[in-house]
VMD Tcl script that builds the backbone (N, CA, C; Angstrom):
set m [mol new atoms 270]
animate dup $m
set s [atomselect $m all]
$s set {name element resname resid chain x y z} {
  {N N MET 1 A -65.429 -4.597 12.719}
  {CA C MET 1 A -64.495 -5.575 13.235}
  {C C MET 1 A -65.245 -6.865 13.572}
  {N N LEU 2 A -64.605 -7.991 13.281}
  {CA C LEU 2 A -65.168 -9.299 13.591}
  {C C LEU 2 A -64.179 -10.103 14.409}
  {N N ALA 3 A -64.680 -10.974 15.255}
  {CA C ALA 3 A -63.808 -11.794 16.093}
  {C C ALA 3 A -64.031 -13.270 15.809}
  {N N GLY 4 A -62.913 -13.993 15.670}
  {CA C GLY 4 A -62.940 -15.440 15.607}
  {C C GLY 4 A -62.705 -15.970 17.013}
  {N N GLU 5 A -62.213 -17.181 17.126}
  {CA C GLU 5 A -61.975 -17.741 18.459}
  {C C GLU 5 A -60.906 -16.951 19.206}
  {N N ASN 6 A -59.764 -16.741 18.578}
  {CA C ASN 6 A -58.669 -15.984 19.203}
  {C C ASN 6 A -58.011 -15.034 18.220}
  {N N HIS 7 A -58.746 -14.628 17.182}
  {CA C HIS 7 A -58.211 -13.682 16.218}
  {C C HIS 7 A -59.307 -12.716 15.772}
  {N N ASN 8 A -58.885 -11.615 15.147}
  {CA C ASN 8 A -59.812 -10.568 14.734}
  {C C ASN 8 A -59.523 -10.139 13.308}
  {N N LEU 9 A -60.557 -9.687 12.612}
  {CA C LEU 9 A -60.430 -9.076 11.295}
  {C C LEU 9 A -61.154 -7.746 11.307}
  {N N ALA 10 A -60.642 -6.808 10.528}
  {CA C ALA 10 A -61.320 -5.526 10.339}
  {C C ALA 10 A -61.225 -5.159 8.872}
  {N N LEU 11 A -62.257 -4.517 8.364}
  {CA C LEU 11 A -62.326 -4.078 6.978}
  {C C LEU 11 A -62.365 -2.559 6.974}
  {N N ASP 12 A -61.409 -1.928 6.260}
  {CA C ASP 12 A -61.430 -0.465 6.225}
  {C C ASP 12 A -62.230 0.039 5.018}
  {N N GLU 13 A -62.429 1.350 4.956}
  {CA C GLU 13 A -63.282 1.931 3.914}
  {C C GLU 13 A -62.693 1.813 2.512}
  {N N ASN 14 A -61.407 1.444 2.402}
  {CA C ASN 14 A -60.760 1.269 1.106}
  {C C ASN 14 A -60.774 -0.183 0.630}
  {N N GLY 15 A -61.421 -1.071 1.387}
  {CA C GLY 15 A -61.490 -2.471 0.993}
  {C C GLY 15 A -60.290 -3.299 1.402}
  {N N ASN 16 A -59.481 -2.790 2.331}
  {CA C ASN 16 A -58.333 -3.530 2.863}
  {C C ASN 16 A -58.752 -4.295 4.111}
  {N N VAL 17 A -58.149 -5.466 4.315}
  {CA C VAL 17 A -58.454 -6.288 5.483}
  {C C VAL 17 A -57.255 -6.260 6.427}
  {N N TRP 18 A -57.537 -6.062 7.694}
  {CA C TRP 18 A -56.537 -6.027 8.750}
  {C C TRP 18 A -56.795 -7.201 9.697}
  {N N ALA 19 A -55.727 -7.814 10.198}
  {CA C ALA 19 A -55.865 -8.994 11.057}
  {C C ALA 19 A -54.904 -8.908 12.232}
  {N N TRP 20 A -55.299 -9.531 13.368}
  {CA C TRP 20 A -54.420 -9.625 14.528}
  {C C TRP 20 A -54.926 -10.707 15.458}
  {N N GLY 21 A -54.033 -11.155 16.344}
  {CA C GLY 21 A -54.378 -12.195 17.305}
  {C C GLY 21 A -53.582 -13.467 17.085}
  {N N GLU 22 A -54.157 -14.593 17.486}
  {CA C GLU 22 A -53.494 -15.898 17.336}
  {C C GLU 22 A -53.446 -16.277 15.858}
  {N N ASN 23 A -52.333 -16.904 15.453}
  {CA C ASN 23 A -52.152 -17.263 14.049}
  {C C ASN 23 A -51.644 -18.694 13.898}
  {N N SER 24 A -51.969 -19.569 14.835}
  {CA C SER 24 A -51.440 -20.933 14.826}
  {C C SER 24 A -51.883 -21.743 13.612}
  {N N ASN 25 A -52.948 -21.323 12.945}
  {CA C ASN 25 A -53.466 -22.040 11.781}
  {C C ASN 25 A -53.497 -21.168 10.531}
  {N N PHE 26 A -52.664 -20.132 10.493}
  {CA C PHE 26 A -52.573 -19.217 9.355}
  {C C PHE 26 A -53.850 -18.399 9.158}
  {N N GLN 27 A -54.653 -18.253 10.184}
  {CA C GLN 27 A -55.930 -17.561 10.075}
  {C C GLN 27 A -55.805 -16.050 9.909}
  {N N LEU 28 A -54.578 -15.524 9.998}
  {CA C LEU 28 A -54.373 -14.094 9.780}
  {C C LEU 28 A -53.996 -13.789 8.334}
  {N N GLY 29 A -53.988 -14.802 7.476}
  {CA C GLY 29 A -53.778 -14.575 6.056}
  {C C GLY 29 A -52.349 -14.366 5.620}
  {N N ASN 30 A -51.392 -14.732 6.469}
  {CA C ASN 30 A -49.998 -14.640 6.051}
  {C C ASN 30 A -49.386 -16.035 6.017}
  {N N THR 31 A -48.093 -16.110 5.751}
  {CA C THR 31 A -47.455 -17.415 5.525}
  {C C THR 31 A -46.652 -17.919 6.709}
  {N N ASN 32 A -46.897 -17.396 7.881}
  {CA C ASN 32 A -46.224 -17.915 9.078}
  {C C ASN 32 A -47.253 -18.103 10.180}
  {N N THR 33 A -46.831 -18.704 11.275}
  {CA C THR 33 A -47.766 -18.964 12.376}
  {C C THR 33 A -47.479 -18.104 13.606}
  {N N LYS 34 A -46.759 -16.994 13.413}
  {CA C LYS 34 A -46.495 -16.098 14.534}
  {C C LYS 34 A -47.753 -15.318 14.890}
  {N N ASP 35 A -48.055 -15.263 16.184}
  {CA C ASP 35 A -49.172 -14.450 16.657}
  {C C ASP 35 A -48.853 -12.979 16.416}
  {N N VAL 36 A -49.868 -12.177 16.198}
  {CA C VAL 36 A -49.706 -10.761 15.881}
  {C C VAL 36 A -50.511 -9.946 16.889}
  {N N PRO 37 A -49.840 -9.146 17.744}
  {CA C PRO 37 A -50.557 -8.439 18.807}
  {C C PRO 37 A -51.325 -7.200 18.355}
  {N N SER 38 A -50.975 -6.624 17.212}
  {CA C SER 38 A -51.686 -5.432 16.734}
  {C C SER 38 A -52.001 -5.587 15.247}
  {N N PRO 39 A -52.982 -4.855 14.740}
  {CA C PRO 39 A -53.446 -5.058 13.362}
  {C C PRO 39 A -52.360 -4.927 12.302}
  {N N ILE 40 A -52.375 -5.880 11.354}
  {CA C ILE 40 A -51.516 -5.818 10.172}
  {C C ILE 40 A -52.413 -5.979 8.947}
  {N N LYS 41 A -52.055 -5.285 7.875}
  {CA C LYS 41 A -52.806 -5.389 6.627}
  {C C LYS 41 A -52.471 -6.715 5.958}
  {N N ILE 42 A -53.491 -7.436 5.477}
  {CA C ILE 42 A -53.266 -8.703 4.789}
  {C C ILE 42 A -52.884 -8.410 3.350}
  {N N ASP 43 A -51.673 -8.772 2.967}
  {CA C ASP 43 A -51.204 -8.596 1.599}
  {C C ASP 43 A -52.005 -9.488 0.657}
  {N N GLY 44 A -52.282 -9.006 -0.529}
  {CA C GLY 44 A -52.986 -9.803 -1.522}
  {C C GLY 44 A -54.489 -9.639 -1.508}
  {N N LEU 45 A -55.018 -8.909 -0.544}
  {CA C LEU 45 A -56.456 -8.658 -0.498}
  {C C LEU 45 A -56.708 -7.182 -0.769}
  {N N SER 46 A -57.550 -6.911 -1.758}
  {CA C SER 46 A -57.948 -5.530 -2.038}
  {C C SER 46 A -59.358 -5.544 -2.610}
  {N N ASN 47 A -60.008 -4.424 -2.551}
  {CA C ASN 47 A -61.397 -4.302 -3.013}
  {C C ASN 47 A -62.314 -5.335 -2.356}
  {N N ILE 48 A -62.093 -5.574 -1.082}
  {CA C ILE 48 A -62.910 -6.526 -0.328}
  {C C ILE 48 A -64.190 -5.830 0.122}
  {N N ARG 49 A -65.316 -6.548 0.046}
  {CA C ARG 49 A -66.613 -5.993 0.424}
  {C C ARG 49 A -67.150 -6.547 1.741}
  {N N LYS 50 A -66.815 -7.818 2.041}
  {CA C LYS 50 A -67.304 -8.438 3.276}
  {C C LYS 50 A -66.226 -9.347 3.857}
  {N N ILE 51 A -66.249 -9.508 5.187}
  {CA C ILE 51 A -65.332 -10.409 5.879}
  {C C ILE 51 A -66.113 -11.249 6.882}
  {N N ALA 52 A -65.531 -12.386 7.255}
  {CA C ALA 52 A -66.136 -13.248 8.274}
  {C C ALA 52 A -65.031 -14.030 8.960}
  {N N CYS 53 A -65.275 -14.417 10.217}
  {CA C CYS 53 A -64.330 -15.218 10.991}
  {C C CYS 53 A -65.018 -16.476 11.491}
  {N N GLY 54 A -64.305 -17.595 11.384}
  {CA C GLY 54 A -64.711 -18.813 12.060}
  {C C GLY 54 A -63.819 -18.978 13.272}
  {N N SER 55 A -63.830 -20.147 13.867}
  {CA C SER 55 A -62.978 -20.373 15.036}
  {C C SER 55 A -61.515 -20.130 14.713}
  {N N ASN 56 A -61.003 -20.794 13.687}
  {CA C ASN 56 A -59.600 -20.668 13.291}
  {C C ASN 56 A -59.465 -20.485 11.784}
  {N N THR 57 A -60.500 -19.939 11.162}
  {CA C THR 57 A -60.525 -19.712 9.728}
  {C C THR 57 A -61.101 -18.332 9.469}
  {N N SER 58 A -60.627 -17.684 8.399}
  {CA C SER 58 A -61.114 -16.356 8.037}
  {C C SER 58 A -61.545 -16.355 6.580}
  {N N PHE 59 A -62.456 -15.428 6.245}
  {CA C PHE 59 A -63.012 -15.367 4.901}
  {C C PHE 59 A -63.164 -13.916 4.463}
  {N N ALA 60 A -63.083 -13.704 3.151}
  {CA C ALA 60 A -63.321 -12.384 2.576}
  {C C ALA 60 A -63.992 -12.557 1.221}
  {N N ILE 61 A -64.853 -11.603 0.869}
  {CA C ILE 61 A -65.507 -11.593 -0.429}
  {C C ILE 61 A -65.153 -10.283 -1.116}
  {N N GLY 62 A -64.639 -10.401 -2.347}
  {CA C GLY 62 A -64.214 -9.240 -3.107}
  {C C GLY 62 A -65.335 -8.626 -3.930}
  {N N ALA 63 A -65.016 -7.513 -4.571}
  {CA C ALA 63 A -65.985 -6.741 -5.342}
  {C C ALA 63 A -66.558 -7.507 -6.526}
  {N N LEU 64 A -65.817 -8.470 -7.066}
  {CA C LEU 64 A -66.281 -9.248 -8.218}
  {C C LEU 64 A -66.914 -10.572 -7.810}
  {N N GLY 65 A -67.089 -10.788 -6.500}
  {CA C GLY 65 A -67.685 -12.016 -5.999}
  {C C GLY 65 A -66.684 -13.109 -5.698}
  {N N GLU 66 A -65.407 -12.809 -5.814}
  {CA C GLU 66 A -64.392 -13.807 -5.498}
  {C C GLU 66 A -64.371 -14.085 -3.998}
  {N N VAL 67 A -64.091 -15.333 -3.630}
  {CA C VAL 67 A -64.078 -15.750 -2.237}
  {C C VAL 67 A -62.650 -16.099 -1.841}
  {N N TYR 68 A -62.207 -15.580 -0.705}
  {CA C TYR 68 A -60.898 -15.880 -0.154}
  {C C TYR 68 A -61.102 -16.591 1.169}
  {N N SER 69 A -60.325 -17.618 1.439}
  {CA C SER 69 A -60.369 -18.267 2.747}
  {C C SER 69 A -58.955 -18.607 3.162}
  {N N PHE 70 A -58.709 -18.553 4.458}
  {CA C PHE 70 A -57.394 -18.853 4.987}
  {C C PHE 70 A -57.530 -19.296 6.426}
  {N N GLY 71 A -56.711 -20.266 6.804}
  {CA C GLY 71 A -56.760 -20.787 8.159}
  {C C GLY 71 A -56.921 -22.289 8.193}
  {N N LEU 72 A -57.419 -22.793 9.304}
  {CA C LEU 72 A -57.577 -24.222 9.545}
  {C C LEU 72 A -58.545 -24.841 8.546}
  {N N ASN 73 A -58.222 -26.039 8.072}
  {CA C ASN 73 A -59.082 -26.739 7.128}
  {C C ASN 73 A -59.260 -28.203 7.518}
  {N N SER 74 A -59.039 -28.566 8.773}
  {CA C SER 74 A -59.101 -29.969 9.190}
  {C C SER 74 A -60.495 -30.569 9.052}
  {N N ASN 75 A -61.519 -29.728 9.069}
  {CA C ASN 75 A -62.893 -30.209 8.912}
  {C C ASN 75 A -63.557 -29.609 7.676}
  {N N GLY 76 A -62.752 -29.195 6.714}
  {CA C GLY 76 A -63.290 -28.617 5.485}
  {C C GLY 76 A -63.780 -27.193 5.626}
  {N N GLU 77 A -63.217 -26.436 6.548}
  {CA C GLU 77 A -63.655 -25.066 6.781}
  {C C GLU 77 A -63.460 -24.165 5.567}
  {N N GLY 78 A -62.571 -24.528 4.650}
  {CA C GLY 78 A -62.418 -23.740 3.427}
  {C C GLY 78 A -61.035 -23.185 3.191}
  {N N GLY 79 A -60.154 -23.208 4.165}
  {CA C GLY 79 A -58.811 -22.672 3.969}
  {C C GLY 79 A -57.833 -23.757 3.564}
  {N N ILE 80 A -56.727 -23.345 2.963}
  {CA C ILE 80 A -55.680 -24.302 2.623}
  {C C ILE 80 A -54.333 -23.859 3.190}
  {N N ARG 81 A -54.386 -23.165 4.332}
  {CA C ARG 81 A -53.214 -22.690 5.060}
  {C C ARG 81 A -52.409 -21.638 4.318}
  {N N LYS 82 A -53.036 -20.965 3.401}
  {CA C LYS 82 A -52.484 -19.780 2.766}
  {C C LYS 82 A -53.651 -19.059 2.105}
  {N N LEU 83 A -53.400 -17.853 1.636}
  {CA C LEU 83 A -54.438 -17.101 0.960}
  {C C LEU 83 A -54.871 -17.857 -0.289}
  {N N TYR 84 A -56.157 -18.064 -0.449}
  {CA C TYR 84 A -56.699 -18.856 -1.542}
  {C C TYR 84 A -57.842 -18.074 -2.169}
  {N N LYS 85 A -57.859 -18.027 -3.495}
  {CA C LYS 85 A -58.863 -17.252 -4.204}
  {C C LYS 85 A -59.671 -18.188 -5.107}
  {N N GLN 86 A -60.980 -18.094 -5.018}
  {CA C GLN 86 A -61.853 -18.908 -5.848}
  {C C GLN 86 A -63.032 -18.048 -6.280}
  {N N TYR 87 A -63.338 -18.056 -7.550}
  {CA C TYR 87 A -64.480 -17.293 -8.037}
  {C C TYR 87 A -65.745 -18.127 -7.916}
  {N N ILE 88 A -66.823 -17.477 -7.567}
  {CA C ILE 88 A -68.111 -18.156 -7.471}
  {C C ILE 88 A -69.065 -17.530 -8.464}
  {N N ASN 89 A -70.077 -18.251 -8.859}
  {CA C ASN 89 A -71.094 -17.707 -9.763}
  {C C ASN 89 A -71.956 -16.731 -8.994}
  {N N LYS 90 A -72.254 -15.628 -9.619}
  {CA C LYS 90 A -73.114 -14.623 -8.989}
  {C C LYS 90 A -74.558 -14.928 -9.254}
}
mol reanalyze $m
mol bondsrecalc $m
mol representation Tube
mol addrep $m
């Protein structure tokens, strides 16, 4: 489990990502800004190998090296206020 400023992420053994807490900047990986008091599975993420949290931004890296970011992007943190997938060179 990892903690951001006011949100949390957890990665289960099947590569699913779970999120909960404050969601004012879409940092929980869904399409609304409702806070979530208990863990919910993030739709659209599977085969995830690593996760990370910033203050109001979240990140995941998939099995093929793809990078996902979601949350606040006012300072270029990497999110675009929805689930975003970008492949990187390995």
